[in-house]
DRENDO-664192 format. One line per 2 residues: their letters; for each residue x, y, z of N, C-alpha, C. Coordinates in steps of 0.001 Angstrom, whole numbers, plus 500000, padded with zeros to 6 digits. Example, Ala and Ser with C-alpha at 12.3 -4.5 7.8 and 13.67 -1.06 7.14 Angstrom:
# DRENDO-664192
as = 513190,494310,507800,512300,495500,507800,513200,496700,507800 | 512850,497750,507080,513670,498940,507140,512900,500030,507870
//
This chain:
# DRENDO-664192
mn = 359741,792508,713910,360683,792041,712890,360743,790523,712889 | 360643,789936,711713,360825,788500,711567,362307,788180,711766
lh = 362639,787356,712742,364037,787097,713085,364637,785913,712343 | 363877,785306,711441,364364,784104,710753,364256,784273,709236
gn = 365182,783628,708528,365084,783556,707080,365392,784830,706323 | 366098,785747,706944,366462,786996,706287,367854,786913,705667
ti = 368133,787830,704765,369493,788061,704287,369881,789449,704789 | 370875,789486,705674,371174,790685,706459,372572,791191,706157
li = 372688,792473,705871,373978,793139,705698,374221,794019,706909 | 375364,793810,707589,375712,794592,708772,377020,795328,708518
tg = 376990,796643,708599,378225,797411,708468,378929,797466,709828 | 380252,797544,709780,381006,797537,711030,380778,796248,711798
gg = 380582,795175,711070,380214,793913,711706,381375,793016,712068 | 382591,793562,712035,383750,792739,712330,384168,792724,713784
sg = 383496,793529,714610,383845,793572,716028,382694,794199,716803 | 382798,794155,718116,381857,794844,718982,380405,794462,718790
ig = 379533,795463,718861,378098,795234,718749,377745,794610,717407 | 378374,795076,716331,378063,794551,715008,378324,793068,714887
la = 379493,792625,715352,379835,791210,715270,378930,790378,716170 | 378641,790891,717360,377774,790159,718282,376370,789994,717700
la = 375840,791041,717076,374533,790929,716429,374593,789965,715251 | 375666,790044,714478,375814,789147,713325,375760,787690,713766
ee = 376465,787372,714835,376478,785990,715327,375102,785555,715793 | 374400,786451,716494,373070,786093,716995,372092,785865,715846
fa = 372121,786731,714844,371217,786560,713712,371561,785307,712913 | 372849,784987,712801,373247,783775,712087,372727,782528,712804
kl = 372752,782546,714127,372257,781410,714905,370776,781161,714655 | 370060,782214,714285,368615,782096,714070,368266,781688,712641
gn = 369269,781332,711844,369016,780845,710502,368973,781913,709437 | 369550,783074,709729,369632,784134,708732,370954,784057,707975
ev = 370948,784514,706731,372175,784670,705965,372730,786052,706309 | 373939,786090,706869,374488,787344,707387,375773,787708,706662
iv = 375788,788929,706125,376971,789453,705444,377549,790586,706270 | 378801,790464,706631,379496,791481,707419,380307,792366,706475
aa = 380134,793679,706598,380931,794637,705840,381825,795405,706808 | 383112,795469,706493,384059,796209,707324,385259,796567,706463
rs = 386053,797529,706917,387220,797928,706129,388503,797262,706603 | 388478,796666,707797,389654,796021,708357,389757,794573,707880
th = 390855,794233,707235,391066,792856,706775,391072,791886,707950 | 391714,792292,709030,391772,791428,710214,390376,791151,710760
kl = 389559,792184,710875,388215,791999,711422,387357,791140,710495 | 387563,791289,709203,386826,790443,708266,387230,788978,708407
ev = 388507,788735,708670,388967,787367,708887,388341,786778,710143 | 388240,787606,711179,387594,787150,712417,386152,786741,712138
ak = 385439,787585,711396,384047,787283,711067,383937,786029,710207 | 384831,785897,709239,384817,784740,708349,385064,783452,709134
nk = 385956,783514,710117,386257,782345,710942,385077,781939,711824 | 384129,782847,711984,382922,782543,712750,381795,782072,711841
gl = 382125,781850,710569,381146,781326,709627,380286,782376,708958 | 380677,783647,709058,379900,784722,708458,380438,785077,707078
lt = 379582,785542,706217,379990,786028,704906,380563,787437,705062 | 381491,787822,704207,382149,789111,704387,382329,789856,703062
ir = 382303,791180,703162,382617,792071,702042,383447,793222,702612 | 384565,793515,701969,385369,794643,702417,384763,795938,701890
ad = 384562,796903,702782,383978,798180,702391,384328,799237,703424 | 384429,800469,702970,384699,801613,703831,383495,802541,703741
vs = 382676,802592,704783,381437,803365,704707,381663,804866,704843 | 382915,805285,705049,383196,806720,705036,383435,807221,703615
da = 383486,806301,702648,383806,806634,701262,382609,806357,700357 | 382161,807381,699637,380955,807248,698810,381120,806190,697724
as = 382286,806137,697086,382511,805158,696025,382488,803741,696575 | 383071,803554,697750,383077,802234,698370,381662,801791,698725
ir = 380832,802714,699156,379447,802388,699479,378691,801963,698226 | 378890,802678,697132,378225,802291,695880,378655,800893,695445
al = 379950,800606,695578,380452,799280,695208,379876,798202,696122 | 379762,798515,697417,379185,797576,698375,377743,797261,698011
ae = 376966,798286,697713,375556,798086,697386,375396,797272,696101 | 376223,797555,695111,376145,796824,693845,376507,795359,694033
ra = 377589,795115,694761,378018,793728,694962,376994,792960,695796 | 376514,793597,696872,375533,792936,697732,374269,792598,696940
ge = 373860,793531,696077,372660,793282,695284,372832,792162,694287 | 374007,792078,693694,374270,791036,692699,374436,789658,693337
ef = 375187,789603,694438,375502,788315,695059,374405,787825,696007 | 373601,788766,696514,372581,788395,697501,371252,789057,697118
pr = 370608,788547,696062,369379,789181,695570,368234,789176,696577 | 368322,788340,697606,367260,788298,698622,367550,789235,699795
ln = 368569,790056,699659,368911,790996,700728,367690,791818,701127 | 367312,791731,702393,366114,792454,702845,366298,793182,704169
vv = 367494,793083,704745,367761,793794,706000,369141,794424,705933 | 369235,795694,706286,370530,796344,706442,370595,796918,707854
ih = 371719,796668,708518,371941,797195,709863,373104,798170,709788 | 372806,799448,709986,373830,800491,709959,374484,800564,711342
na = 375635,799945,711462,376303,799859,712755,377684,800513,712771 | 378334,800625,711626,379702,801144,711578,379771,802549,712173
av = 380790,802776,713011,380952,804091,713640,382380,804257,714115 | 382805,805506,714191,384073,805847,714838,383780,806854,715933
cr = 384631,806846,716947,384410,807690,718120,385750,808257,718568 | 385880,809568,718551,387139,810219,718920,386889,811234,720033
re = 387722,811203,721046,387651,812214,722097,388196,813535,721555 | 387503,814631,721851,387916,815950,721388,387896,816927,722569
ef = 388979,817638,722748,389032,818696,723755,389392,819980,723028 | 388445,820881,722934,388522,822007,722017,389724,822914,722223
vh = 390222,823009,723441,391350,823912,723691,392688,823236,723476 | 392672,821973,723089,393917,821239,722868,393888,820566,721501
gd = 394677,821045,720558,394857,820336,719297,393819,820656,718237 | 394061,820056,717075,393220,820250,715897,392526,818929,715580
ya = 391208,818925,715606,390447,817695,715411,389681,817688,714092 | 390050,818583,713179,389280,818732,711943,389210,817436,711149
ta = 390338,816755,710979,390356,815526,710183,389522,814428,710838 | 389711,814247,712142,388949,813231,712868,387466,813551,712850
re = 387144,814836,712933,385737,815249,712926,385081,814909,711589 | 385787,815176,710501,385222,814886,709186,385070,813380,708960
et = 386028,812596,709455,385917,811142,709336,384721,810626,710128 | 384510,811190,711307,383393,810776,712142,382063,811060,711458
ia = 381929,812246,710891,380685,812607,710201,380475,811725,708971 | 381541,811500,708206,381436,810683,706995,381034,809253,707323
tn = 381607,808706,708396,381329,807311,708768,379981,807163,709451 | 379751,807968,710482,378595,807771,711357,377286,808270,710769
ll = 377358,809328,709965,376132,809949,709465,375963,809789,707957 | 376942,810235,707181,376813,810121,705733,376813,808664,705281
gp = 377568,807814,705981,377611,806399,705614,376231,805757,705599 | 375479,805807,706708,374138,805234,706701,373202,805882,705683
mr = 373313,807200,705523,372462,807880,704544,372755,807386,703133 | 374030,807338,702781,374411,806924,701432,374057,805466,701165
lt = 374289,804611,702149,374006,803194,701930,372502,802949,701845 | 371734,803665,702637,370278,803554,702524,369813,803971,701136
da = 370343,805096,700642,369995,805540,699289,370300,804460,698254 | 371456,803833,698399,371898,802853,697413,371089,801564,697463
ll = 370646,801184,698650,369951,799898,698811,368434,800011,698764 | 367904,801203,698963,366458,801338,699118,365649,800824,697919
pr = 366056,801090,696684,365262,800547,695566,365114,799029,695633 | 366183,798341,696038,366128,796881,696146,365274,796464,697345
ll = 365428,797167,698469,364655,796819,699663,363159,796987,699415 | 362795,798018,698658,361384,798267,698380,360752,797164,697533
qq = 361570,796383,696851,361060,795287,696027,360797,794023,696841 | 361329,793983,698060,361159,792798,698894,359784,792811,699570
ke = 359269,791627,699823,357970,791523,700489,358035,792119,701894 | 359120,791859,702605,359347,792447,703925,360809,792853,704003
av = 361060,794060,704478,362433,794542,704586,362567,795426,705819 | 363809,795555,706273,364083,796345,707484,365351,797150,707294
vm = 365301,798419,707677,366488,799240,707853,366646,799431,709354 | 367750,798950,709896,368000,799035,711331,369195,799955,711559
vv = 369007,800973,712371,370029,801993,712596,370498,801936,714042 | 371802,801816,714252,372364,801822,715596,372795,803253,715925
ts = 372119,803868,716881,372480,805219,717296,373229,805144,718621 | 372783,805867,719635,373479,805864,720926,372651,806640,721943
gl = 372834,806301,723214,372239,807121,724258,372755,808547,724211 | 373951,808728,723630,374537,810067,723513,373827,810917,722472
af = 372903,810338,721729,372063,811131,720832,371093,811994,721629 | 370850,811618,722884,369841,812280,723710,370450,813098,724842
vp = 371567,812638,725370,372367,813415,726328,373805,813301,725860 | 374347,814340,725232,375676,814214,724613,376803,814153,725623
sa = 377874,813490,725211,379130,813568,725949,379883,814787,725451 | 380191,815708,726341,380884,816941,725962,382286,816664,725453
ff = 382832,815494,725760,384189,815167,725332,384220,814300,724070 | 383034,813909,723607,382894,813237,722319,381809,813981,721537
pt = 382036,815262,721303,380964,816103,720747,380544,815749,719334 | 381500,815421,718464,381116,815108,717090,380419,813759,717029
ys = 380924,812781,717765,380259,811481,717833,378823,811656,718319 | 378655,812409,719401,377317,812630,719954,376418,813334,718948
at = 376966,814336,718261,376181,815089,717284,375750,814217,716114 | 376637,813334,715643,376258,812462,714528,375158,811491,714941
ka = 375207,811025,716165,374176,810094,716615,372841,810801,716809 | 372886,812061,717263,371645,812839,717369,371047,813072,715991
al = 371900,813410,715026,371432,813625,713659,370893,812324,713064 | 371544,811214,713381,371103,809924,712852,369740,809535,713432
hs = 369518,809855,714697,368193,809618,715297,367126,810424,714561 | 367421,811681,714283,366476,812529,713559,366216,811983,712152
yt = 367286,811618,711468,367169,811048,710113,366318,809777,710136 | 366514,808947,711141,365779,807683,711246,364287,807937,711395
qs = 363926,808944,712168,362507,809279,712320,361891,809690,710976 | 362607,810511,710233,362104,810968,708937,361995,809810,707951
lr = 363020,808948,707950,363011,807788,707062,361822,806888,707388 | 361588,806663,708663,360467,805813,709081,359135,806394,708612
fq = 358978,807697,708741,357720,808322,708346,357505,808205,706842 | 358542,808479,706074,358389,808438,704620,358137,807022,704099
lr = 358626,806022,704822,358470,804627,704380,357299,803918,705061 | 356489,804671,705781,355454,804057,706620,354437,803233,705828
nt = 354236,803555,704563,353257,802831,703747,353914,801879,702750 | 355149,801506,703021,355874,800581,702155,356137,799278,702906
sv = 356859,798383,702277,357207,797101,702908,358454,797223,703794 | 359042,798414,703855,360289,798601,704599,360003,799205,705969
kv = 360381,798489,707019,360263,798991,708377,361604,799593,708810 | 361545,800581,709674,362750,801270,710137,362827,801172,711656
le = 363890,800539,712152,364100,800343,713584,365352,801090,714012 | 365369,801502,715257,366539,802158,715833,366968,801413,717098
iv = 368220,801015,717146,368800,800440,718361,369588,801542,719053 | 369329,801744,720337,369966,802834,721086,370831,802237,722203
pp = 372107,801983,721938,372958,801396,722974,373341,802414,724053 | 373543,801937,725272,374207,802743,726290,375722,802591,726102
yv = 376478,802903,727115,377927,802674,727110,378144,801168,727275 | 378703,800518,726253,378806,799060,726204,380279,798643,726165
qt = 380572,797479,726691,381949,796967,726711,382366,796500,725310 | 382793,797472,724505,383387,797211,723200,384686,798008,723145
ql = 385355,797994,722010,386574,798786,721856,386338,800055,721040 | 385094,800492,720945,384790,801693,720171,385592,802896,720655
gg = 385685,803074,721949,386416,804211,722505,387845,803880,722903 | 388322,802681,722549,389666,802250,722898,389640,800908,723601
ph = 390782,800206,723678,390829,798867,724270,390314,798800,725703 | 390535,799873,726472,390117,799898,727871,388609,799683,728023
qa = 387836,800144,727030,386379,800128,727144,385833,798702,727248 | 386517,797757,726633,386029,796381,726614,385977,795746,727999
sd = 386723,796321,728950,386711,795772,730308,386308,796810,731348 | 385817,797945,730915,385422,799008,731841,384197,798561,732643
pn = 384286,798484,733961,383150,798023,734773,381959,798972,734718 | 382183,800224,734283,381077,801169,734147,380236,800904,732900
am = 380763,800095,731973,380064,799811,730724,379220,798549,730857 | 378155,798495,730071,377281,797326,730061,377991,796186,729329
pl = 378041,794987,729902,378670,793859,729209,378029,793628,727843 | 378858,793388,726846,378369,793245,725477,377352,792120,725363
gt = 377642,790979,725969,376725,789846,725887,375368,790158,726497 | 375373,790876,727609,374119,791254,728264,373320,792193,727373
fv = 374031,793157,726774,373364,794108,725886,372708,793403,724711 | 373451,792549,724025,372915,791888,722834,371776,790948,723200
ae = 371879,790265,724317,370806,789369,724743,369515,790153,724987 | 369652,791340,725601,368461,792153,725859,367881,792703,724554
vm = 368761,793098,723632,368291,793576,722328,367497,792490,721618 | 368039,791279,721565,367354,790198,720863,366035,789858,721549
gi = 366010,789952,722864,364772,789702,723593,363696,790714,723242 | 364092,791976,723101,363142,793023,722713,362644,792790,721296
lr = 363540,792432,720387,363139,792195,719004,362167,791022,718893 | 362338,790039,719745,361450,788874,719706,360023,789238,720105
kg = 359868,790307,720870,358537,790683,721347,357686,791218,720221 | 358309,791834,719197,357637,792330,718002,356138,792587,718189
py = 355374,792672,717096,355858,792453,715725,356699,793604,715169 | 356518,794813,715710,357282,795934,715181,357554,796926,716299
ie = 358828,797101,716613,359244,798023,717662,360113,799088,717020 | 359699,800331,717127,360442,801405,716463,361800,801653,717109
ev = 361860,801674,718435,363111,801918,719149,363417,800749,720072 | 364594,800197,719922,365041,799095,720769,365859,799707,721901
lv = 365266,799724,723083,365866,800403,724231,366105,799408,725360 | 367361,799063,725607,367667,798238,726772,367467,799108,728013
sq = 367222,798477,729141,366866,799236,730347,367940,800237,730747 | 369193,799907,730495,370285,800760,730954,370396,802081,730190
vh = 369735,802188,729048,369812,803425,728266,368622,804345,728530 | 367662,803908,729335,366451,804691,729548,366738,806063,730158
rh = 367706,806139,731055,367991,807438,731712,368423,808465,730684 | 369233,808048,729707,369630,808951,728626,368446,809246,727697
rf = 367769,808204,727276,366726,808358,726260,365618,809295,726730 | 365285,809230,728013,364142,809998,728492,364536,811167,729396
aa = 365799,811543,729367,366274,812635,730234,365518,813925,729978 | 365245,814238,728733,364562,815494,728410,363148,815529,728968
em = 362541,814356,729158,361179,814306,729668,361109,814591,731165 | 362253,814614,731824,362296,814909,733250,362184,816410,733532
gr = 362242,817207,732457,362175,818648,732631,363535,819293,732447 | 363535,820589,732135,364774,821287,731792,365784,821261,732942
ed = 365325,821464,734145,366259,821527,735278,366900,820176,735549 | 366104,819120,735557,366654,817781,735805,367587,817361,734671
ya = 367221,817722,733439,368090,817405,732319,369432,818103,732475 | 369411,819386,732810,370647,820156,732966,371522,819561,734071
tf = 370893,819112,735145,371647,818501,736248,372293,817196,735795 | 371527,816375,735104,372066,815105,734630,373199,815326,733628
fr = 372997,816265,732705,374033,816574,731719,375316,817011,732416 | 375201,817874,733410,376391,818369,734113,377074,817245,734873
qy = 376321,816457,735617,376908,815374,736408,377553,814324,735506 | 376873,814024,734434,377381,813017,733502,378730,813429,732934
ne = 378844,814672,732527,380072,815141,731894,381153,815521,732891 | 380783,815977,734072,381786,816235,735102,382470,814938,735524
ar = 381726,813841,735538,382314,812552,735901,383381,812151,734893 | 383185,812494,733634,384165,812191,732605,385358,813130,732651
es = 385097,814365,732987,386174,815347,733030,387185,815018,734113 | 386739,814390,735196,387614,814118,736327,388389,812819,736190
rp = 388160,812096,735078,388846,810824,734867,389800,810917,733698 | 390806,810022,733651,391698,810004,732488,390906,809766,731218
ag = 391447,810229,730086,390773,810055,728805,390429,808598,728582 | 389175,808350,728274,388743,806991,727985,388130,806285,729168
rl = 388622,806563,730393,388059,805901,731563,386805,806647,731971 | 385680,806241,731456,384464,807010,731598,383527,806390,732623
ad = 383215,807169,733640,382184,806735,734572,380843,806836,733877 | 379864,806129,734378,378529,806214,733814,377538,806421,734951
ps = 377305,807692,735342,376425,807940,736464,375001,807481,736215 | 374613,807296,734967,373242,806859,734701,372989,805464,735255
rr = 374054,804694,735466,373886,803343,736030,373459,803413,737487 | 373769,804520,738151,373525,804594,739580,372239,805354,739910
ep = 371469,805744,738898,370246,806469,739137,369054,805578,738825 | 367918,805822,739492,366733,805004,739226,366338,805087,737756
id = 365908,803964,737211,365504,803905,735807,364048,803485,735751 | 363237,804243,735003,361840,803907,734824,361735,802893,733689
ts = 361651,801622,734028,361661,800577,733012,360290,800394,732359 | 359303,801213,732731,357993,801088,732099,357957,801782,730753
rg = 358998,802556,730443,358987,803323,729198,359738,802581,728108 | 359363,802866,726862,360117,802384,725703,359800,800959,725349
//
């Protein structure tokens, strides 16, 4: 991926990974537009010198309006980063999670699909374009206590593969960023300081380092996510053991305080 001279739209770019990526791309001389539904988060982004558009990616009409406005105001738009996501803890024997589940699916899965549909005709007209999708290590080894979030990320990984294949002979490249558990507020304020999570700055620095290696990397995998990404390749028994240990560690802790046993296991950094 060419890291300079792009016009980049980032959803969910008002905080966490999205905002950190927006700042890094802006430093490299790119025009960066942050889309978010929170007025406060948009103000934060604006104060950092980023362009902003208010949008709710869980809403189809809002996505259409976002795509139309972005196309009109930024005709050189050639990169979209699907980063917006919500994450809700669900315990099946306690309470009704139907509303939260539908919001999660609408935001995490339908949002990127709809926005890609809306922007693709314009992206295909550009000499070089990129669709970048932020999934999760939980796409490969799910968290049993965040089942809908994990399921949407698994589906998004599958969708990204299909999108990449169909666009393989066009000017549009499709990249996937696969974060591990990172110090953001996605799962609540506690997560931003959880010592089990990867520091946000470290994560983004490693992501940018991988992107610089180019020219084209299909999956951006920081070393800390390798245990999740390649768990299935260890064989059915090892996968089952890792899945059980990973989720038992979460079950024994208060909601939100999530251990990350993958940090304490050997990681094969030769892969990915």
